[in-house]
C-alpha positions in Angstrom: -2.4 -33.6 17.2 -4.7 -30.8 18.1 -6.9 -29.3 15.4 -4.9 -26.1 15.4 -1.9 -28.0 14.1 -3.9 -30.1 11.6 -3.1 -29.1 8.0 -5.8 -27.9 5.6 -5.6 -28.4 1.9 -7.4 -25.9 -0.4 -7.1 -26.9 -4.1 -3.4 -27.6 -4.7 -2.2 -25.8 -1.6 -1.7 -27.3 1.8 -1.4 -25.0 4.8 0.5 -26.7 7.6 -1.7 -25.4 10.5 -4.9 -23.4 11.1 -3.3 -20.1 12.1 -2.7 -17.3 9.7 -1.6 -13.7 9.6 -4.2 -11.4 8.1 -3.4 -8.4 5.9 -2.2 -5.5 8.0 -1.0 -2.3 6.3 2.6 -1.3 7.3 2.5 2.1 5.5 6.2 1.6 4.7 6.4 1.5 0.9 7.6 4.1 -1.5 5.8 4.2 -4.9 4.3 0.9 -4.0 7.6 -1.0 -3.8 8.2 -3.5 -1.0 11.5 -3.0 0.9 13.6 -4.5 3.7 11.0 -3.7 6.3 8.4 -5.9 4.5 11.0 -8.7 3.9 11.9 -8.9 7.6 8.4 -8.3 8.9 6.7 -11.1 6.9 9.8 -13.4 7.0 9.8 -13.2 10.8 6.2 -14.5 11.0 7.1 -17.4 8.6 9.9 -18.4 10.9 7.4 -18.0 13.8 5.4 -20.9 12.5 2.1 -19.6 11.1 0.6 -21.6 8.3 -0.5 -18.7 6.1 0.7 -15.2 5.6 -1.5 -12.7 3.7 0.5 -9.7 2.6 -1.1 -6.4 3.4 -3.6 -4.5 1.1 -1.7 -4.1 -2.2 -3.1 -1.4 -4.4 -4.2 -2.3 -8.0 -3.7 1.4 -9.0 -1.8 4.4 -7.6 -5.2 6.1 -7.0 -6.4 3.0 -5.1 -3.9 3.4 -2.3 -5.1 4.3 1.2 -2.0 6.3 1.7 1.1 7.2 -0.4 2.9 4.5 1.6 0.9 1.5 0.6 2.2 -1.5 -1.3 1.3 -1.7 -5.0 1.1 -4.1 -7.9 0.1 -1.7 -10.7 3.3 -2.1 -12.6 5.7 -4.9 -13.4 8.6 -3.3 -11.7 6.9 -4.0 -8.3 6.9 -7.7 -8.8 10.5 -8.6 -8.0 10.7 -7.3 -4.4 7.4 -9.1 -3.6 8.8 -12.3 -5.2 11.7 -12.3 -2.8 9.2 -12.1 0.2 7.0 -14.9 -1.2 10.0 -17.1 -1.8 11.3 -16.6 1.8 7.9 -17.3 3.3 7.6 -20.5 1.3 11.2 -21.6 2.1 10.2 -21.5 5.8 7.1 -23.6 5.6 4.3 -21.0 5.4 2.0 -20.3 2.5 2.4 -16.9 1.0 -0.7 -15.0 0.0 -1.4 -11.4 -1.0 -4.5 -9.2 -0.9 -5.2 -6.9 -3.8 -7.3 -3.8 -3.1 -8.6 -0.4 -4.2 -9.5 2.0 -1.4 -12.1 4.1 -3.4 -13.3 7.1 -1.3 -11.0 6.1 1.6 -7.9 6.7 -0.6 -5.6 9.7 -0.5 -5.0 9.8 3.3 -1.9 10.3 5.3 -0.6 7.4 7.3 -2.2 6.7 10.7 1.0 7.7 12.5 0.7 11.1 11.0 -3.0 11.4 11.9 -4.6 9.7 8.9 -6.3 12.8 7.6 -7.3 13.2 3.9 -4.5 14.6 1.9 -5.1 17.7 -0.3 -3.5 17.9 -3.7 -1.0 20.4 -2.3 0.1 17.7 0.2 0.4 15.0 -2.3 -3.2 13.8 -2.4 -5.3 12.9 -5.4 -9.0 12.8 -6.5 -10.7 9.7 -5.1 -13.4 7.6 -6.8 -16.5 5.8 -5.5 -19.8 4.3 -6.5 -21.5 7.6 -5.5 -20.2 11.1 -4.7 -20.5 10.6 -0.9 -17.4 11.2 1.3 -16.5 8.8 4.0 -16.6 11.7 6.5 -18.5 14.9 6.1 -15.3 16.9 6.6 -13.7 15.3 3.5 -13.9 16.1 -0.2 -16.5 14.1 -2.0 -15.2 11.4 -4.4 -15.9 11.3 -8.1 -18.6 8.9 -9.0 -17.3 6.2 -11.3 -18.9 6.0 -14.8 -19.0 2.7 -16.7 -15.6 3.3 -18.3 -14.2 3.9 -14.8 -15.7 0.7 -13.5 -14.3 -1.3 -16.4 -10.9 0.2 -15.7 -11.0 -0.8 -12.1 -11.9 -4.4 -13.1 -8.9 -4.5 -15.5 -6.7 -3.1 -12.7 -7.7 -6.0 -10.4 -7.1 -8.5 -13.3 -3.6 -7.1 -14.0 -2.7 -7.1 -10.3 -3.8 -10.7 -10.0 -1.6 -11.7 -13.0 1.4 -9.9 -11.4 0.7 -11.7 -8.1 1.0 -15.0 -9.9 4.2 -13.9 -11.5 5.5 -12.9 -8.0 5.0 -16.5 -6.9 2.1 -16.2 -4.4 0.1 -19.3 -3.7 -3.1 -17.6 -2.4 -4.8 -14.5 -3.8 -7.3 -12.4 -1.8 -9.7 -9.8 -3.2 -10.3 -7.0 -0.7 -14.1 -6.3 -0.6 -14.3 -5.3 3.1 -13.5 -2.4 5.5 -15.2 0.3 3.5 -12.9 0.2 0.5 -14.1 0.4 -3.1 -15.8 -2.9 -3.6 -17.5 -2.7 -0.1 -18.7 0.8 -1.0 -20.5 -0.8 -4.0 -22.0 -3.5 -1.7 -23.5 -1.1 0.8 -26.7 0.9 0.1 -25.4 3.5 2.5 -22.4 4.3 0.2 -24.0 3.2 -3.1 -26.8 5.4 -4.3 -26.5 4.6 -8.0 -29.5 4.1 -10.2 -27.8 2.1 -13.0 -27.0 -1.7 -13.1 -24.4 -1.2 -10.3 -26.8 0.2 -7.7 -30.1 -0.3 -6.0 -31.0 -3.9 -5.8 -28.8 -6.6 -4.1 -28.1 -8.1 -7.4 -26.8 -4.8 -8.8 -24.7 -3.9 -5.7 -22.8 -7.2 -5.9 -22.2 -6.9 -9.6 -18.8 -5.2 -9.4 -17.4 -7.9 -7.0 -18.7 -10.7 -9.2 -17.1 -9.0 -12.3 -13.8 -8.6 -10.5 -13.9 -12.2 -9.4 -14.5 -13.3 -13.0 -11.7 -11.1 -14.3 -9.3 -12.3 -11.7 -10.2 -16.0 -12.4 -9.2 -15.5 -16.0 -5.6 -15.0 -15.0 -5.2 -16.6 -11.6 -4.5 -20.3 -11.8 -7.5 -22.4 -11.1 -5.4 -24.8 -9.0 -4.5 -22.0 -6.5 -6.9 -20.7 -3.8 -8.9 -17.6 -4.3 -10.2 -15.8 -1.2 -12.5 -12.8 -0.8 -12.4 -10.6 2.3 -15.9 -9.3 3.3 -17.2 -7.1 6.0 -20.2 -9.1 7.2 -22.0 -5.9 8.4 -21.7 -2.2 8.3 -22.8 -2.0 12.0 -25.3 0.7 10.8 -29.1 0.7 10.2 -29.9 0.3 6.6 -26.5 -0.8 5.6 -24.8 -4.0 4.4 -25.7 -6.8 6.8 -25.1 -10.4 7.6 -28.2 -11.7 5.8 -26.9 -10.1 2.5 -23.4 -11.4 3.2 -24.6 -15.0 3.6 -26.6 -14.6 0.4 -23.6 -13.3 -1.4 -21.3 -16.1 -0.1 -23.6 -18.7 -1.6 -23.1 -17.0 -5.0 -19.3 -16.7 -4.5 -19.1 -20.4 -3.7 -20.8 -21.2 -6.9 -18.4 -19.0 -8.9 -15.4 -20.9 -7.5 -14.2 -18.7 -4.6 -12.6 -21.0 -2.0 -12.7 -19.1 1.3 -14.3 -16.0 2.8 -12.1 -14.0 5.1 -14.7 -12.7 7.5 -14.4 -9.3 9.1 -16.8 -6.3 9.6 -17.2 -2.6 9.6 -15.1 0.1 8.1 -17.6 1.7 5.7 -19.5 4.1 8.0 -17.4 6.5 10.0 -20.1 6.8 12.8 -20.7 3.1 13.2 -20.7 1.8 16.8 -18.8 -1.5 16.8 -19.2 -3.7 20.0 -15.5 -4.6 20.3 -14.9 -7.6 22.5 -12.8 -10.8 22.3 -14.0 -12.9 19.4 -16.8 -10.4 18.5 -16.7 -11.4 14.8 -16.7 -15.2 15.2 -20.4 -15.6 14.7 -20.0 -14.1 11.2 -17.6 -16.8 10.1 -19.8 -19.4 11.7 -22.9 -18.3 9.9 -21.1 -17.9 6.5 -19.5 -21.3 6.9 -22.9 -23.0 7.0 -23.3 -22.1 3.3 -20.6 -24.7 2.6 -17.8 -22.3 1.9 -14.6 -22.3 3.9 -14.1 -19.3 6.3 -11.5 -17.6 8.3 -12.1 -15.4 11.4 -10.3 -12.5 13.0 -10.9 -9.9 15.7 -9.4 -9.7 19.2 -8.4 -13.3 19.3 -5.3 -13.6 21.5 -5.2 -17.0 23.2 -4.8 -20.6 22.2 -7.9 -21.4 24.2 -10.0 -19.1 21.9 -8.4 -20.6 18.8 -9.1 -24.2 20.0 -12.7 -23.3 20.8 -13.3 -21.8 17.3 -11.8 -24.7 15.5 -13.1 -27.6 17.6 -16.6 -26.2 17.3 -16.3 -25.6 13.6 -16.9 -21.9 13.7 -14.2 -21.3 11.2 -11.6 -23.2 9.2 -8.7 -20.8 9.8 -8.0 -18.3 12.6 -6.1 -15.2 11.7 -4.2 -13.4 14.4 -3.6 -9.7 13.7 -2.3 -7.6 16.6 -1.3 -10.6 18.6 1.2 -11.5 15.8 2.5 -8.0 15.8 3.2 -8.3 19.6 4.5 -11.9 19.4 5.6 -13.2 16.0 6.5 -16.5 17.6 3.0 -17.2 19.1 2.6 -20.4 17.1 5.8 -21.9 18.4 4.3 -22.1 21.8 1.5 -24.4 20.7 1.5 -28.2 21.2 3.3 -30.1 18.4 4.6 -26.9 16.8 7.4 -27.4 14.4 10.4 -25.2 15.3 13.1 -24.0 12.9 16.2 -26.0 13.4 18.1 -22.8 14.1 15.9 -22.1 17.2 15.8 -25.6 18.7 18.1 -24.7 21.5 15.4 -22.4 22.8 12.6 -25.0 22.7 
């Protein structure tokens, strides 16, 4: 058995292989509710043989949506449709996880297919919030700076969404602290200019994430894995960087976080990102040396790349994004892959 097909056990959950699907927004929900598109989309990847499926960024509040078309877990009525998806994923041998998120200043935008521009109130948009009143792009309206009451409300929203994720039957929970969304905005000194206990020093800038983790852990079962997705760097001078990420990950490991889902960028509109196959692997490799499990993502498209990453212990899981959109049955082509009985005639 090659390493890609070796199971990995995290707490009480065993993932059958080392390939997963990262959260990728579908912009196909109405009022946060999952629908037939999500059921078929995620179910197809489970049939296709991946070990782990992380449901797309799911907003903890209506105002935390990137677009009006994002999934949500801010009310109990949204649980049932997500439960159906989680059950189907589990029935077909994959582990169902979900990412909970708040977009902060990057909320209130149209879907990418419509251009992705910030929505005005006349077009169905809403006031956004952030650590500081700094817009993501200079052409956009500035967000409202969160006060302490607003921060406490956000923490409670993450806690409530985590509880609903448990009720929906998910086996893995991921806190989204990457890609320039609210928690990442607090981490980076380029988007966080606060002078209170949530800004300035490294210890202050990581405070919101640590408080969200603690709140989530109070309702998320300790026997189930808890992931955090981080952008390892802003790709911008003076911004959040790998050194700070590694330092943070040592702390997150001590708090009981099980895995860091490693990505980068998204917080600075003008950042120059050196896109190339596997351009983010060195982040997961560096973070993994702290002793915490890691996953990696980013222009990984071949089984040779996956094998190299795993055999050289540069990550514990490899997440395929666009490649799984192109080919949901990618994993079935790997050596020793387990095929659905319904598809054996095609093997």
